[in-house]
N, C-alpha and C positions, 0 to 999 in steps of 0.2 A: 609844727604847722608844718610837713613840708609842703616847697612850693610845684606848681609844675611847672617845666620844663619847658621854655619857648625855641630850647633852638640851640646850637654848639657856637660857637663865639673862639674859635682859634686867635689865643696872640701868642705873635717872637714877641721875643723879647730878648738883652740880656740876660747871662749870668752872670754875669760880671758883679762885685760888693763894692768895690774901693771907686763909686760913684757918689755926686751930687744928692744928698739925701731928698732932695727935687724931684728925682725923677724916682726914688724907690717908694715916697707920698702919690705922687703919680698911678704910678702899679694899685698900691692896692686901697686906691682909691675907685679906681677903675675897674678891680675884684668886688668892689663893695658895689658900686653899680652894677655891674654882672648881675651877683646874684640877684640886687634887689630887685631888679629886671624880670629875675627869671629865666639869665642864662644859664647856658655851664660855661663854664670855662673849659677850656682845650689849649694845652700845656708842654713844653717839651722836660716835661717833671719832675726837674732839680728843685732844689730846698735855697737857692742863693738869692742874691740881686733881684732885681725883677722879677724874675721868676716864681723864688719865692715870696716875694714881698705879692703879685696880685695872687697867687695862688691863698697867702693865707687875707688879702681882704676880702678874697669870694669865699673862705671855710668860715670867717672870723661875724661874714653877714649869713651864714645856712645856704649857700651857694655851695654847691657841689664843683670839682675838678675833676680832669680823667688828664694823667702827664703820659707822655706817648714816648717812649724813652729805649735811647738803645741798649743792648745787654752789657757793654764796654762801660759802659755809665754806669749801668747796676752795681756790675761787678767792683769799678773805686767807690763805688756807695756814694755814689754824684744821685739820687733816687730821695725825692721828698718823701719821707715817712706817715703825712700828713694825708696827704692825694684821696679823694674817695672812691677812687678807680686808680690804676696799671695796667699798661698797653705795651711788656714789652716788645723790641721788633728787634731786627737781625741784623742793623743797620741804622745809619744816616740818611741813605736814600729811601725805606718803606716805612724809617720815623713821618718822612713827608707828606709820604702819599699817603697814608691813612691820619694821620691830620687833618689834609690836605680833604680825602673823602667823609672827611665827618664834620667840618667845615661850612656850619650854616652863613656864618658870616668871618670879617680875617678883620683882626687889628692888631699893625702892626707897632709897638714901644720902640721907642732909642735902642742900639744893640752895637752889637761892633759885627765883624764878619759874619758870621753864623745867622744874625738875625736879618741883614744883609741881604745875603743870600738866600734866606725863605722867602726876607718881600720881592722881592729886582724874580726870582721864581717863578713865583703864584699873579706877578702882572705878568711874566713872560703867559703863564698856561691861559691865564685871562684874557689876554690877546689874541690866543688862541683860538680861542674859544672853552678848551681847555675847564676849565671855574668857571663858575658862570654867578659869587656869589659875589659881594659888597667886600672892598675891599677900606678898612679904613687909616688910615696914618695917625696917629698923636703925639703932634708934633711937642712936646714939652719940651721948652726954655728954647726952642725957633732949633730942635738937634739935626731934624730934617731937613731942615736950609737951605743945606748944598745941597744935596740930591735932589731935593724939588726942585731946584739950578736947571741941574745936568738930568734931568728928564726934561724940562722945560725947553734946554736948548735941543735937546734929540729932538722937540717939535718942529724947535724954529728950524734947523737944518738941516728939515727932511728924513729922516734920522727913522721916525716915527709920523704917525697923525696924528693931524688936528686932532682927533677927536679920541685919540688916543688917551689924551688929558683927566677923559674921563674917568678910565682904567681906575679910580683910586677918588677916594676923598681925605682931606686935611682937618683937623679934629688939634686944636691949640689946648682944650683942657677933656679929661677924662670923663666929664657932664658933653660936653660936644662929643665927641666920640660914644654916645650911648642915645644920646639925640639923632645923633647919623645912624645909628643902627635903626633906631624903629622907628625915623619915618624913610625908612631906605625905601625906593622911587626905584627903578631900574629904569640906568641911563643904556641907551644905542651907541653902540662907535662903529666905525668901519673896519669892517676885519683887516687885520694886516696885509692878506693878496688882496 
């Protein structure tokens, strides 16, 4: 029996393969919990690393995954053939815009500069009122501790308003991320301007 889809959760994460297995396990578990909770996963459509693991977890638990991937990545054979749906974009900018437009929430798993760029752009859009969905950072093994410290430093030094610390929520485990997703309470923060 097919589950009713509650909404789309955009998952930003690494496509790196040579990483600690605990990152992969958390990504797979997050996918499993998304599917069990009735959430569709939207990600970058890759087959390896955390992206492949979250896709596998979602699909193995009977969920659905939409991959949003630029044509050049498809041409290079990087698109995962297990995806429920694939949206091929002209470029990276269109990819991010479509993922943002589809998202009812965002969860950022660990990743490199691509993942960091997606997360920070989403937080910027949220700060400007262009994105209104919750943003949850899954801080597996304390991966995001340095970034969270930098964001706190930006607030302490006056580059961000104090209430901008509410732009994101942090979860230590996939179960906690899902709990934050399910308990979503809209937060109020001051405009950047």
